[in-house]
KOLNUMI-932963 format. One line per field, with one value per residue (C-alpha): residue number from 1; x, z, y; residue in one letter. Coordinates in pm, whole numbers, m for minus. Layout:
<atoms>
nufi = NUM:... .
east = X:... .
up = Z:... .
north = Y:... .
kefi = A:... .
</atoms>
This chain:
<atoms>
nufi = 1:2:3:4:5:6:7:8:9:10:11:12:13:14:15:16:17:18:19:20:21:22:23:24:25:26:27:28:29:30:31:32:33:34:35:36:37:38:39:40:41:42:43:44:45:46:47:48:49:50:51:52:53:54:55:56:57:58:59:60:61:62:63:64:65:66:67:68:69:70:71:72:73:74:75:76:77:78:79:80:81:82:83:84:85:86:87:88:89:90:91:92:93:94:95:96:97:98:99:100:101:102:103:104:105:106:107:108:109:110:111:112:113:114:115:116:117:118:119:120:121:122:123:124:125:126:127:128:129:130:131:132:133:134:135:136:137:138:139:140:141:142:143:144:145:146:147:148:149:150:151:152:153:154:155:156:157:158:159:160:161:162:163:164:165:166:167:168:169:170:171:172:173:174:175:176:177:178:179:180:181:182:183:184:185:186:187:188:189:190:191:192:193:194:195:196:197:198:199:200:201:202:203:204:205:206:207:208:209:210:211:212:213:214:215:216:217:218:219:220:221:222:223:224:225:226:227:228:229:230:231:232:233:234:235:236:237:238:239:240:241:242:243:244:245:246:247:248:249:250:251:252:253:254:255:256:257:258:259:260:261:262:263:264:265:266:267:268:269:270:271:272:273:274:275:276:277:278:279:280:281:282:283:284:285:286:287:288:289:290:291:292:293:294:295:296:297:298:299:300:301:302:303:304:305:306:307:308:309:310:311:312:313:314:315:316:317:318:319:320:321:322:323:324:325:326:327:328:329:330:331:332:333:334:335:336:337:338:339:340:341:342:343:344:345:346:347:348:349:350:351:352:353:354:355:356:357:358:359:360:361:362:363:364:365:366:367:368:369:370:371:372:373:374:375:376:377:378:379:380:381:382:383:384:385:386:387:388:389:390:391:392:393:394:395:396:397:398:399:400:401:402:403:404:405:406:407:408:409:410:411:412:413:414:415:416:417:418:419:420:421:422:423:424:425:426:427:428:429:430:431:432:433:434:435:436:437:438:439:440:441:442:443:444:445:446:447:448:449:450:451:452:453:454:455:456:457:458:459:460:461:462:463:464:465:466:467:468:469:470:471:472:473:474:475:476:477:478:479:480:481:482:483:484:485:486:487:488:489:490:491:492:493:494:495:496:497:498:499:500:501:502:503:504:505:506:507:508:509:510:511:512:513:514:515:516:517:518:519:520:521:522:523:524:525:526:527:528:529:530:531:532:533:534:535:536:537:538:539:540:541:542:543:544:545:546:547:548:549:550:551:552:553:554:555:556:557 .
east = 16159:16114:15775:15792:15703:15438:15698:15893:15575:15486:15833:15813:15480:15478:15296:15139:15171:14896:14761:14692:14501:14299:14226:14073:13816:13760:13968:14167:14533:14465:14226:14505:14757:15052:15255:15541:15463:15235:14989:14780:14503:14179:14084:13774:13650:13643:13457:13192:13139:13034:12704:12406:12576:12414:12580:12735:12676:12837:12986:13103:13377:13373:13494:13468:13630:14007:14244:14623:14563:14470:14159:14270:13988:14187:14352:14006:13880:14165:14131:13756:13807:14062:13828:13538:13758:13879:13523:13461:13308:13429:13524:13707:13844:13797:14003:14147:14497:14734:14818:15182:15086:14990:15253:15523:15318:15167:14884:15103:15013:14686:14760:14648:14890:15036:14907:14610:14783:14757:15081:15304:15286:15572:15440:15086:15198:15419:15371:15175:15050:15066:14693:14741:15004:14761:14487:14726:14835:14477:14380:14671:14623:14284:14439:14702:14439:14236:14524:14630:14278:14283:14632:14520:14225:13970:13701:13483:13497:13605:13619:13966:13827:13573:13790:13714:13948:14264:14582:14666:14951:14972:15174:15100:15222:15049:15260:15056:14709:14690:14914:14942:15020:15123:15366:15662:15515:15311:15474:15355:14988:14749:14826:14552:14507:14454:14585:14649:14440:14586:14513:14276:14052:14048:13717:13903:13969:13601:13497:13726:13590:13223:13234:13079:13324:13550:13256:13097:13438:13480:13121:13166:13497:13321:13063:13326:13251:13588:13466:13218:13180:13108:12736:12799:12710:12920:13206:13260:13559:13395:13390:13772:13775:13987:13780:13908:14275:14207:14031:14332:14557:14315:14256:14482:14407:14039:14114:14095:14415:14422:14661:14649:14654:14927:14698:14676:14315:14216:14196:14099:14283:14156:14099:14159:13945:13983:13664:13745:13774:13612:13375:13613:13540:13721:13601:13254:13401:13620:13329:13090:13352:13415:13041:13013:13308:13252:12982:13101:13276:13433:13500:13584:13496:13745:13778:13479:13124:13016:13222:13313:13001:12764:12928:12946:12570:12455:12693:12847:12555:12298:12478:12585:12268:12450:12277:12503:12398:12584:12830:13116:13211:13574:13682:13976:13982:14266:14076:13760:13960:14106:13750:13680:13953:14261:14592:14782:15071:14827:14639:14822:14661:14322:14051:13705:13527:13697:13629:13257:13256:13434:13189:12944:13140:13093:12723:12673:12831:12626:12304:12406:12472:12148:11972:12046:11869:12194:12253:12565:12825:13122:13481:13706:14051:14270:14579:14796:14733:14354:14223:13934:13735:13776:13682:13373:13275:13279:13078:12820:12791:12750:12484:12297:12299:12161:12490:12707:13080:13354:13714:13930:14297:14360:14665:14852:14678:14547:14218:14221:14173:13858:13649:13372:13319:13316:13040:12833:12872:12743:12444:12360:12409:12160:11867:11704:11866:11658:11909:11791:11989:11953:11767:11570:11712:11455:11542:11704:12084:12109:11848:12055:12353:12136:12006:12357:12465:12168:12113:12476:12675:12393:12451:12200:12233:12437:12589:12622:12611:12380:12652:12671:12292:12249:12511:12327:11998:12170:12295:11947:11803:12071:11952:12193:11946:11908:12278:12388:12614:12971:13061:13432:13498:13758:13762:13852:13521:13147:13204:13434:13676:13926:13994:13636:13607:13325:12967:12900:12556:12407:12706:12707:12854:12994:13017:13306:13271:13072:13202:13009:13150:12916:13116:13141:12780:12779:12811:13095:13043:13376:13317:13521:13896:13931:14171:14172:14552:14692:15020:15302:15338:15635:15810:15691:15723:15946:16231:16243:16204:16524:16695:16913:17250:17071:16847:16534:16285:16294:16073:15762:15575 .
up = 6055:6372:6543:6877:7183:7428:7682:7419:7315:7679:7754:7453:7565:7640:7971:8115:8485:8669:8802:8441:8378:8694:8597:8272:8483:8720:9001:9174:9253:9628:9583:9434:9644:9402:9377:9174:8872:8672:8913:9205:9438:9452:9795:9960:10057:9694:9599:9867:9721:9387:9527:9348:9012:8721:8601:8260:8045:8159:7883:7952:7748:7766:7538:7409:7614:7630:7425:7383:7057:7251:7254:7377:7608:7811:7496:7347:7667:7656:7281:7307:7581:7362:7063:7247:7348:6988:6858:7110:7403:7761:7849:8135:8145:8456:8475:8738:8881:8786:9016:9055:9031:8662:8569:8679:8566:8221:8174:8153:8243:8255:8107:7748:7458:7154:7116:7344:7682:8023:8157:8355:8235:8443:8766:8694:8640:8948:9287:9155:9459:9702:9709:9676:9950:10180:10101:10164:10496:10612:10514:10705:11008:11051:11010:11272:11515:11478:11583:11852:11998:12020:12176:12453:12570:12286:12467:12153:12161:11796:11671:11516:11274:11143:11086:10730:10703:10516:10457:10141:9919:9577:9405:9231:9466:9451:9744:9976:9876:10179:10480:10850:11085:11450:11448:11686:12029:12290:12237:11874:11933:11840:11510:11249:10877:10661:10332:10119:9853:9607:9708:9416:9556:9905:10045:10156:9786:9708:9999:9896:9541:9650:9945:9909:10139:10440:10679:10461:10423:10799:10838:10567:10715:11047:10877:10753:10889:11000:11131:11351:11704:11789:11774:11421:11518:11320:11454:11282:11223:11446:11734:11719:11711:11395:11153:11271:11230:10892:10776:10888:10669:10378:10424:10138:9923:9928:9727:9346:9141:8855:8565:8189:7853:7595:7437:7772:7848:8210:8351:8696:8784:9111:9263:9096:9174:8912:8732:8733:9115:9226:9084:8826:8829:8928:9236:9273:9415:9105:8869:9054:9069:8695:8620:8805:8615:8257:7995:7916:8137:7968:8202:8161:8334:8349:8099:7881:7918:8079:8386:8387:8232:8426:8756:8653:8591:8868:9147:9088:8913:9143:9466:9351:9164:8833:8493:8196:7868:7618:7596:7359:7300:7188:6955:6728:6408:6554:6872:6681:6453:6761:6891:6554:6603:6444:6620:6751:6507:6211:6307:6049:5761:5624:5731:5691:5758:6096:6175:6112:6345:6613:6580:6785:7091:6992:6930:7276:7439:7230:7330:7697:7717:7536:7795:8050:7834:7730:7362:7215:6951:6847:6829:6597:6745:6433:6376:6065:5966:5937:5580:5426:5385:5753:5868:5648:5786:6141:6036:5863:6160:6409:6187:6194:6574:6563:6645:6425:6416:6365:6268:6524:6467:6797:6886:6583:6529:6870:6879:6503:6453:6663:6574:6402:6709:6933:6725:6737:7115:7150:6930:7138:7469:7380:7401:7745:7949:7971:8202:8451:8646:8556:8871:9155:9504:9663:9451:9665:9644:9469:9214:9143:9069:8846:8665:8582:8477:8250:8101:8071:8041:7869:8113:8162:8539:8844:9057:9428:9712:10012:10228:9991:9955:10333:10381:10138:10322:10653:10513:10384:10729:10873:10646:10353:10098:9916:9824:9461:9368:9238:9023:9043:8722:8448:8215:7908:7851:7912:8086:8378:8137:8011:7695:7560:7340:7121:7249:7416:7553:7783:8016:8396:8632:8945:9256:9476:9757:9861:10060:10228:10163:10405:10410:10034:9995:9783:9800:9608:9430:9344:9034:8890:8943:8966:9241:9447:9461:9108:9028:8800:8451:8352:8211:8416:8272:8570:8394:8128:8351:8444:8463:8171:8207:8250:8526:8307:8334:8046:7972:8148:7822 .
north = m1990:m2196:m2175:m1995:m2198:m2086:m1979:m1780:m1599:m1527:m1386:m1156:m1010:m638:m634:m323:m234:m417:m86:17:m308:m247:113:m11:m196:93:m60:217:154:157:m141:m354:m546:m588:m906:m765:m546:m774:m934:m817:m919:m722:m588:m735:m389:m277:m595:m534:m187:m336:m470:m327:m290:m480:m800:m853:m1162:m1489:m1708:m2063:m2230:m2610:m2888:m3241:m3518:m3455:m3669:m3678:m3486:m3171:m2952:m2609:m2505:m2253:m2119:m2064:m1901:m1652:m1602:m1539:m1281:m1105:m1136:m975:m684:m656:m608:m332:m520:m481:m840:m1010:m1364:m1584:m1903:m2133:m2139:m2420:m2709:m2810:m3177:m3188:m2928:m3170:m3471:m3486:m3232:m2922:m2567:m2378:m2034:m2093:m2112:m1943:m1587:m1658:m1673:m1517:m1375:m1401:m1760:m1901:m1750:m1869:m2227:m2240:m2069:m1765:m1567:m1858:m1939:m2315:m2317:m2136:m2388:m2677:m2522:m2465:m2819:m2971:m2746:m2910:m3256:m3175:m3044:m3365:m3590:m3343:m3345:m3724:m3720:m3484:m3693:m3684:m3487:m3499:m3882:m3904:m4262:m4292:m4551:m4300:m3993:m3882:m3580:m3675:m3475:m3281:m3167:m3003:m3273:m3602:m3876:m4214:m4341:m4117:m4236:m4465:m4413:m4489:m4200:m4165:m4456:m4455:m4503:m4321:m3982:m3971:m4047:m4326:m4506:m4494:m4531:m4220:m4081:m3774:m3599:m3352:m2993:m2935:m3212:m3062:m2946:m2633:m2557:m2609:m2389:m2104:m2125:m2121:m1878:m1532:m1351:m1403:m1438:m1704:m1872:m1915:m2033:m2296:m2413:m2464:m2690:m2938:m3287:m3426:m3762:m3944:m4074:m4438:m4362:m4223:m3868:m3614:m3406:m3071:m2849:m2587:m2840:m2840:m2458:m2474:m2263:m1925:m2013:m2173:m1855:m1651:m1866:m1815:m1441:m1330:m1636:m1539:m1224:m1274:m1242:m990:m1046:m980:m1152:m1108:m847:m660:m752:m823:m1174:m1301:m1621:m1763:m2107:m2438:m2745:m3020:m3127:m3499:m3515:m3187:m2924:m2778:m2403:m2085:m1898:m1750:m1428:m1378:m1449:m1218:m941:m971:m963:m630:m480:m600:m648:m1001:m1254:m1556:m1846:m2214:m2537:m2822:m3107:m3203:m3076:m3406:m3311:m2942:m2792:m3018:m2918:m2553:m2555:m2790:m2683:m2340:m2170:m2333:m2237:m1889:m1792:m1739:m1751:m1825:m1662:m1883:m2170:m2254:m2619:m2646:m2925:m2998:m3197:m3405:m3493:m3583:m3814:m3980:m4027:m4189:m4447:m4286:m4355:m4055:m4100:m4091:m3774:m3562:m3750:m3652:m3897:m3746:m4074:m4124:m3759:m3806:m4109:m3907:m3620:m3827:m3715:m3351:m3410:m3557:m3252:m3010:m3189:m3201:m2828:m2750:m2966:m2691:m2434:m2263:m2174:m2337:m2253:m2471:m2346:m2547:m2483:m2482:m2695:m2655:m3018:m2962:m2990:m2799:m3120:m3204:m2854:m2855:m3197:m3058:m2754:m2971:m3206:m2919:m2761:m3091:m3067:m2713:m2540:m2321:m2404:m2144:m2204:m2025:m1934:m1758:m1972:m1834:m1499:m1392:m1201:m1143:m1516:m1547:m1240:m1439:m1656:m1346:m1186:m1506:m1528:m1171:m1260:m1567:m1387:m1114:m1358:m1409:m1688:m2007:m2174:m2436:m2699:m3067:m3177:m3013:m2964:m3196:m3500:m3777:m3790:m4126:m4019:m3708:m3932:m4150:m3842:m3721:m4070:m4129:m3785:m3670:m3995:m4191:m4476:m4755:m4767:m4670:m4946:m4880:m5133:m5105:m4944:m4645:m4619:m4638:m4366:m4137:m4196:m4117:m3786:m3707:m3769:m3538:m3254:m3283:m3419:m3086:m3070:m3113:m3404:m3389:m3691:m3781:m3974:m4014:m3716:m3920:m4096:m4083:m4418:m4495:m4668:m4408:m4613:m4591:m4282:m4152:m4148:m4485:m4571:m4831:m4869:m4882:m4622:m4792:m4573:m4685:m4433:m4126:m3831:m3550:m3201:m3025:m2702:m2674:m2779:m3095:m3473:m3639:m3972:m4140:m4351:m4636:m4618:m4238:m4126:m3807:m3830:m3872:m4043:m3937:m4092:m4311:m4003:m3704:m3355:m3272:m3458:m3183:m2877:m2692:m2353:m2242:m2068:m1733:m1866:m1881:m2167:m2416:m2716:m2586:m2643 .
kefi = M:A:V:Q:T:D:I:E:I:A:R:A:A:R:K:K:P:I:Q:E:I:G:A:G:L:G:I:P:A:E:A:L:I:P:Y:G:H:D:K:A:K:V:D:Q:G:F:I:R:G:L:E:G:R:P:D:G:K:L:I:L:V:T:A:I:N:P:T:P:A:G:E:G:K:T:T:T:T:V:G:L:G:D:G:L:N:R:I:G:K:K:A:V:I:C:I:R:E:A:S:L:G:P:N:F:G:M:K:G:G:A:A:G:G:G:R:A:Q:V:V:P:M:E:D:M:N:L:H:F:T:G:D:F:H:A:I:T:A:A:H:N:L:L:A:A:M:I:D:N:H:I:Y:W:G:N:A:L:E:L:D:A:R:R:I:T:W:R:R:G:M:D:M:N:D:R:A:L:R:D:T:V:V:N:L:G:G:V:A:N:G:F:P:R:Q:T:G:F:D:I:T:V:A:S:E:V:M:A:I:L:C:L:A:D:D:L:E:D:L:E:R:R:L:G:R:I:V:I:G:Y:R:R:D:K:S:P:V:Y:C:R:D:L:K:A:A:G:A:M:A:V:L:L:K:D:A:M:Q:P:N:L:V:Q:T:I:E:N:N:P:A:F:V:H:G:G:P:F:A:N:I:A:H:G:C:N:S:V:I:A:T:R:T:A:L:K:L:A:D:Y:V:V:T:E:A:G:F:G:A:D:L:G:A:E:K:F:F:D:I:K:C:R:L:A:G:L:K:P:S:A:A:V:V:V:A:T:V:R:A:L:K:M:N:G:G:V:A:R:E:D:L:G:R:E:D:V:E:A:L:R:R:G:C:A:N:L:G:R:H:I:A:N:V:K:G:F:G:V:P:V:V:V:A:I:N:H:F:T:T:D:T:E:A:E:I:E:A:V:R:A:Y:A:A:G:Q:G:A:E:A:F:L:C:R:H:W:A:E:G:S:A:G:I:E:D:L:A:R:K:V:V:E:L:A:E:A:P:S:M:F:A:P:L:Y:P:D:D:M:P:L:F:E:K:M:E:T:V:A:R:R:I:Y:H:A:H:D:V:I:A:D:H:V:I:R:D:Q:L:R:T:W:E:E:A:G:Y:G:A:L:P:V:C:M:A:K:T:Q:Y:S:F:T:T:D:A:A:I:R:G:A:P:E:G:H:S:I:P:I:R:E:V:R:L:A:A:G:A:G:F:V:V:A:I:C:G:E:I:R:T:M:P:G:L:P:S:Q:P:A:A:E:L:I:H:L:D:E:E:G:R:I:E:G:L:F .
</atoms>
């Protein structure tokens, strides 16, 4: 019998009305704003009324560095949430929304897979409830108001050469990385160089995901630095009087989205910054809401633990006052063999020796997460080609690193295939949290970057020219020195070279550019060749996506 695809499994799911899912969490129907029958936003007034309730336990799901072999972090997040509910715990899943760029590029969707999916899968991976469109519109409203202000006399004396606010769109398009705008003569304004970032890299996305409520959202939008005058003094979004209109565009997007898993368990899907170019976590408001409504909240952070988990701990948890109780590091036998030097076409063959070499990548991530004081367990996401010898080798290696590893079959079996991991997570979460961020607030910005590079990436040094170092000192003098840092780096390696797998040491981390995200509350360091506007691959996934004769979407996975 042919194996069902993810989209076939999702379509066959027997979804409950979203009001029924909400009722299971104690959310009354009048506090839900339905988007169709199977998804809804949660009203801000209801969320405010949850203050004072105790918080549940926060569980982070992270992973080894991603490879073309696949790891299944979101699938494991969904499976673990289902597994916790299966063993009698009240659990909610919190994940990010999907960006159109990678869906039509090469990464694919972000709803999980197999029998561990969030539904409606097609909606989630496409327009969903319109949050990303609202973020894109708010971002570009500010861009339009900047050029309009200059056109009508430039009362703020903005230096057109020092405008830092770019434009945004939710699609991979390398042709827009660097552009010139306002061409065509006097009627169109003053020509200047700018560019586009993908929506998930927008500071507006980061602000929405870190804001406490609508009031905090507007305040943070006002703090965005959009550029500088000739004397290098900053000009803010609030100086252009743009923050109010941007907040209006984001009013509905600020409300978390409630959906369900295939097994009818609740899931909040809200926000979507990438971890390679942004901070990689779902929204604070969704996480906090879930913590008030459930005993366990399972969330994920993008890509490997060197990016997603580090930013989850050092940015999201620091700024929101969250304390994670346990972490799961997801690995696959296939991906570990690829880290050990096995070519993709040979991954189906048993190779325990290569697997053991590749386990160094897993070991580095285990140690890094433990460095934050968070207890760790390993999830071996099962593939049918895995052999007993290979599975036992991973278990033995993890045990040597002080972490227990569990074989998880949630893709094929749903919650029944992940019960053992769920019980272990409960055991770990019952101990008091010893969580602490990697560096103190008062450490200088460049030293924070060095700390992440040396302790997380195991780099020898950080390379940055005097212009970058001077800029960081200027921001410190302006009062931004206490901000955490967000390292924008390739997700495929501990280095800035995507081709170097495993657990390299002694390399250098070159910083090409730094950006101040004053509204979001962090400083971005762009490392190596990473781009904030991705490009499409030679054969983009969009070539395979189409409607069948019945009008159904095909090729999305």
